[in-house]
C-alpha positions as CSV (number, residue, x, y, z in Angstrom):
1,X,5.6,-5.1,-9.9
2,X,7.9,-1.8,-10.4
3,X,5.0,0.9,-9.3
4,X,3.9,-1.6,-6.3
5,X,8.0,-1.7,-5.1
6,X,8.2,1.6,-6.1
7,X,5.4,3.0,-3.3
8,X,6.2,0.2,-1.0
9,X,10.4,1.0,-0.9
10,X,9.2,4.7,-0.7
11,X,7.2,3.9,2.4
12,X,10.1,2.3,4.1
13,X,12.4,4.7,3.1
14,X,10.3,7.4,5.2
15,X,10.3,5.0,8.1
16,X,14.0,4.8,7.8
17,X,14.9,8.4,7.7
18,X,12.7,9.1,11.3
19,X,14.4,6.3,12.7
20,X,17.6,7.9,11.2
21,X,16.7,10.9,13.0
22,X,16.0,9.6,16.1
23,X,19.0,8.2,16.7
24,X,21.3,11.1,15.7
25,X,18.9,13.3,18.1
26,X,19.6,10.5,20.8
27,X,16.3,9.5,20.9
28,X,17.5,6.1,20.6
29,X,20.7,4.5,21.9
30,X,22.9,1.9,20.9
31,X,21.6,-0.6,23.0
32,X,18.1,0.3,22.2
33,X,19.1,-0.4,18.6
34,X,20.3,-3.8,19.8
35,X,17.1,-4.8,21.5
36,X,14.7,-3.7,18.4
37,X,16.7,-6.0,16.4
38,X,16.9,-9.0,19.1
39,X,12.6,-7.9,19.5
40,X,13.0,-8.5,15.2
41,X,14.9,-11.6,14.6
42,X,14.0,-13.2,17.4
43,X,9.8,-12.6,17.8
44,X,8.8,-10.8,15.0
45,X,10.3,-12.3,11.7
46,X,9.5,-15.7,13.1
47,X,5.8,-15.2,14.0
48,X,5.2,-13.8,10.4
49,X,6.6,-17.1,9.0
50,X,4.4,-19.1,11.4
51,X,1.2,-17.3,10.5
52,X,1.9,-17.4,6.5
53,X,2.4,-21.2,6.7
54,X,-0.6,-21.3,8.6
55,X,-3.1,-22.4,4.9
56,X,-4.4,-25.0,3.7
57,X,-2.6,-28.1,2.1
58,X,-2.1,-27.4,-1.7
59,X,-0.2,-29.2,-4.3
60,X,0.9,-26.1,-6.1
61,X,2.3,-24.0,-3.0
62,X,4.7,-27.2,-2.2
63,X,6.1,-27.6,-6.1
64,X,6.5,-23.8,-5.6
65,X,8.3,-24.2,-2.7
66,X,10.1,-27.0,-4.4
67,X,11.1,-24.6,-7.3
68,X,12.2,-21.4,-4.8
69,X,14.8,-23.6,-3.3
70,X,16.3,-24.3,-6.8
71,X,16.1,-20.8,-7.6
72,X,17.5,-19.6,-4.4
73,X,21.0,-22.3,-4.4
74,X,21.1,-21.0,-8.2
75,X,20.8,-17.3,-7.3
76,X,23.7,-18.0,-4.4
77,X,25.8,-19.7,-6.9
78,X,25.6,-16.8,-9.4
79,X,26.3,-14.1,-7.0
80,X,29.2,-16.5,-5.3
81,X,30.9,-16.8,-9.4
82,X,30.6,-12.9,-10.0
83,X,32.4,-12.0,-6.7
84,X,34.8,-14.6,-7.6
85,X,35.9,-13.2,-10.7
86,X,35.3,-9.4,-10.2
87,X,37.2,-9.2,-6.9
88,X,40.4,-9.5,-7.5
89,X,42.5,-10.3,-3.9
90,X,45.2,-8.5,-5.5
91,X,45.9,-4.9,-3.9
92,X,43.1,-5.5,-1.7
93,X,42.9,-6.7,1.9
94,X,39.5,-6.3,2.3
95,X,38.8,-8.6,-0.6
96,X,36.8,-11.1,1.5
97,X,34.5,-8.9,2.8
98,X,34.0,-7.4,-0.6
99,X,33.1,-10.8,-1.5
100,X,30.9,-11.5,1.1
101,X,29.0,-8.0,0.7
102,X,28.7,-8.9,-3.5
103,X,26.7,-12.2,-2.5
104,X,24.5,-11.9,0.4
105,X,21.5,-10.2,0.8
106,X,19.7,-8.8,3.9
107,X,16.6,-10.8,2.8
108,X,15.4,-11.0,6.3
109,X,15.3,-7.5,7.6
110,X,14.4,-6.1,4.0
111,X,13.3,-8.5,1.8
112,X,10.2,-10.0,4.4
113,X,8.8,-6.3,4.9
114,X,9.2,-5.4,1.0
115,X,8.1,-9.0,-0.7
116,X,5.2,-9.2,2.4
117,X,3.8,-5.6,0.9
118,X,4.0,-6.7,-2.6
119,X,3.1,-10.1,-3.1
120,X,1.6,-11.1,0.8
121,X,1.3,-14.4,2.3
122,X,2.6,-16.5,-0.6
123,X,5.4,-14.5,-1.3
124,X,7.0,-14.7,2.2
125,X,5.9,-18.2,2.0
126,X,9.0,-18.8,-1.0
127,X,10.9,-16.3,0.6
128,X,11.6,-18.7,3.5
129,X,13.0,-21.4,0.4
130,X,15.7,-18.2,0.3
131,X,16.5,-17.4,3.8
132,X,17.2,-21.0,4.5
133,X,19.6,-21.1,1.6
134,X,20.9,-18.1,2.6
135,X,22.2,-19.6,6.3
136,X,23.0,-22.4,4.8
137,X,25.9,-20.7,2.7
138,X,26.9,-18.3,5.3
139,X,28.0,-20.9,7.5
140,X,29.3,-22.7,4.5
141,X,30.6,-20.4,2.1
142,X,30.6,-17.1,3.8
143,X,32.4,-18.3,6.9
144,X,35.2,-19.6,4.6
145,X,35.6,-16.3,3.2
146,X,36.0,-14.9,6.9
147,X,38.0,-17.3,8.5
148,X,39.9,-19.7,5.4
149,X,38.3,-23.0,7.5
150,X,34.9,-24.5,7.9
151,X,33.5,-26.6,10.9
152,X,30.0,-28.8,11.7
153,X,29.7,-26.7,15.1
154,X,29.8,-23.2,13.5
155,X,27.4,-24.7,10.8
156,X,25.2,-26.0,13.7
157,X,24.7,-22.6,14.9
158,X,23.7,-21.3,11.7
159,X,21.0,-23.7,11.3
160,X,20.0,-23.2,14.7
161,X,19.0,-19.6,14.2
162,X,15.8,-18.4,14.3
163,X,14.2,-18.3,11.1
164,X,15.5,-21.6,10.6
165,X,14.0,-22.8,13.2
166,X,10.9,-20.7,12.8
167,X,10.6,-22.2,9.2
168,X,11.2,-25.8,10.4
169,X,8.6,-25.4,12.8
170,X,6.0,-23.4,10.4
171,X,6.8,-26.9,7.8
172,X,5.7,-28.8,10.4
173,X,2.2,-27.0,11.5
174,X,1.7,-26.8,7.2
175,X,2.4,-30.8,6.2
176,X,1.0,-31.6,9.3
177,X,-2.1,-29.7,9.0
178,X,-2.3,-28.1,12.7
179,X,-3.8,-25.3,13.1
180,X,-2.9,-22.6,16.0
181,X,-5.8,-21.6,17.9
182,X,-8.1,-18.5,16.5
183,X,-7.0,-16.7,19.7
184,X,-3.2,-17.1,19.3
185,X,-2.8,-16.4,15.5
186,X,-4.2,-13.3,15.6
187,X,-1.8,-12.0,18.1
188,X,0.6,-13.9,16.4
189,X,-0.4,-11.3,13.4
190,X,-0.3,-8.4,15.7
191,X,3.2,-9.2,16.1
192,X,4.2,-10.0,12.7
193,X,2.3,-6.7,11.4
194,X,5.5,-4.8,13.1
195,X,8.0,-6.3,10.4
196,X,8.1,-3.8,8.1
197,X,8.3,-0.4,10.7
198,X,10.6,-2.2,13.2
199,X,13.2,-3.6,10.2
200,X,13.4,-0.4,8.5
201,X,13.8,1.7,12.0
202,X,16.8,-1.4,12.6
203,X,17.6,0.0,9.0
204,X,18.2,3.5,9.9
205,X,19.5,3.4,13.3
206,X,22.5,1.3,11.2
207,X,22.7,3.6,9.1
208,X,22.9,6.5,11.6
209,X,26.3,5.1,13.3
210,X,27.9,5.1,10.0
211,X,29.9,8.0,9.2
212,X,28.4,9.1,5.5
213,X,31.3,11.3,4.4
214,X,34.2,8.1,4.8
215,X,31.9,6.0,3.1
216,X,31.3,8.1,0.1
217,X,35.5,8.7,-0.4
218,X,35.8,4.8,-0.7
219,X,35.9,3.5,-3.7
220,X,36.1,-0.3,-2.9
221,X,32.5,0.2,-1.6
222,X,30.8,1.7,-5.1
223,X,32.3,-1.5,-6.7
224,X,30.7,-3.9,-4.0
225,X,27.4,-1.8,-4.1
226,X,27.3,-2.6,-8.1
227,X,27.6,-5.6,-7.9
228,X,25.2,-6.7,-5.3
229,X,22.9,-4.2,-6.1
230,X,22.8,-4.1,-10.1
231,X,25.4,-7.0,-11.9
232,X,24.2,-10.0,-9.3
233,X,20.3,-9.2,-9.5
234,X,20.5,-8.5,-13.3
235,X,22.5,-12.1,-13.5
236,X,19.5,-13.7,-11.9
237,X,17.1,-11.8,-14.0
238,X,18.5,-13.3,-16.5
239,X,18.1,-17.2,-15.3
240,X,14.6,-16.5,-14.1
241,X,13.7,-15.3,-17.4
242,X,15.6,-18.5,-19.4
243,X,13.8,-21.1,-16.8
244,X,10.6,-19.3,-17.2
245,X,10.6,-19.5,-13.6
246,X,6.6,-18.9,-12.1
247,X,5.9,-14.9,-11.9
248,X,5.4,-14.6,-8.1
249,X,8.6,-17.4,-7.3
250,X,10.7,-15.4,-9.4
251,X,9.7,-11.9,-8.3
252,X,10.0,-13.6,-4.6
253,X,14.0,-14.6,-5.7
254,X,14.6,-11.1,-7.5
255,X,13.8,-9.3,-4.6
256,X,15.7,-11.6,-2.1
257,X,18.7,-10.9,-4.7
258,X,18.3,-7.3,-4.9
259,X,18.3,-6.6,-1.1
260,X,21.5,-4.4,0.3
261,X,24.1,-6.5,2.1
262,X,23.3,-7.9,4.6
263,X,23.5,-7.1,8.5
264,X,25.1,-11.0,8.9
265,X,28.4,-9.4,7.1
266,X,29.1,-7.1,10.1
267,X,28.2,-9.1,13.1
268,X,30.1,-12.0,11.3
269,X,32.8,-9.1,11.3
270,X,32.7,-8.4,15.0
271,X,32.7,-12.1,15.7
272,X,35.7,-13.4,14.1
273,X,37.6,-9.9,14.7
274,X,37.5,-8.7,11.0
275,X,37.4,-5.7,9.5
276,X,33.6,-4.5,11.3
277,X,34.1,-0.8,10.7
278,X,34.1,-1.2,6.8
279,X,32.0,-4.3,6.6
280,X,29.1,-1.8,8.2
281,X,30.0,1.4,5.7
282,X,29.1,-1.5,3.1
283,X,25.8,-2.2,4.8
284,X,24.8,1.5,5.0
285,X,26.0,2.4,1.8
286,X,24.1,-0.1,0.0
287,X,21.3,-0.1,2.3
288,X,20.8,3.6,0.7
289,X,21.2,3.1,-2.6
290,X,19.2,-0.4,-2.9
291,X,16.1,2.2,-2.2
292,X,16.6,3.4,-5.7
293,X,18.4,0.3,-7.3
294,X,15.8,-2.7,-6.2
295,X,12.9,-0.4,-8.1
296,X,15.4,-0.3,-11.1
297,X,15.8,-4.0,-11.5
298,X,12.6,-5.0,-11.0
299,X,12.0,-1.6,-13.9
300,X,14.4,-3.9,-16.0
301,X,13.2,-7.3,-14.9
302,X,9.2,-6.0,-16.0
303,X,10.3,-6.6,-19.2
304,X,11.8,-10.1,-18.7
305,X,9.1,-11.8,-16.4
306,X,5.7,-11.9,-17.3
């Protein structure tokens, strides 16, 4: 598993470096970045999710999906507890962003292409459980960090995200065993195949916008990165080992938890008038470091998850 993930991340890193260069050379603008992000979020990822659910009903998959939901819920609780106790409020005006950044993963843009490449359709099938939990937690606990309040209206907005709607549609088709016509499904497969290059280009564009010199001098970002990329994934690994979670479900949960800080933090910081510059710096720094830390974490996990 370590070699598979390392090789895939190396390929993804090359795409990200190319995108970084394209943005810095002004081949792609901020508007282009926004358009590609929207294309990925609104079209490509939903197509991928729906296509992986176009399979024969299997009780084993259903049991695995329920297990994946439980594992994803537990992974988020573990991350919340670690952030709560290891990111103090005192003398830290951005503590809420540090906590948010330590907890919530870029399980969509980074997680989907990585898991799809190493675990295939079944891995993405289980990943939808993690993404559903991610949306539930970010629009409840995550929002309470940023706003110190929670409302059902905002939760409704989170539950109507393209990922959640695509998952609901895919589940309906799966349990009803409704098949999409072959020509349409083949077209959706072609679109889904764009997931990895587009996701890594968006990551590269985002990193290119950050002031890297400023980031490297910000001590808080190092601590947040350690918690997000090392402490939380290793704690999740121990949990998965103790509960003897199935191999594919365990690695899906672990990889999702090991991904860099979610882009959602930057978007929500802009919307709710928080320190979005700092949020984007955390995202950029953890994205770059994750190219090294994800193989490291999976290497350690290989001794426990069989």
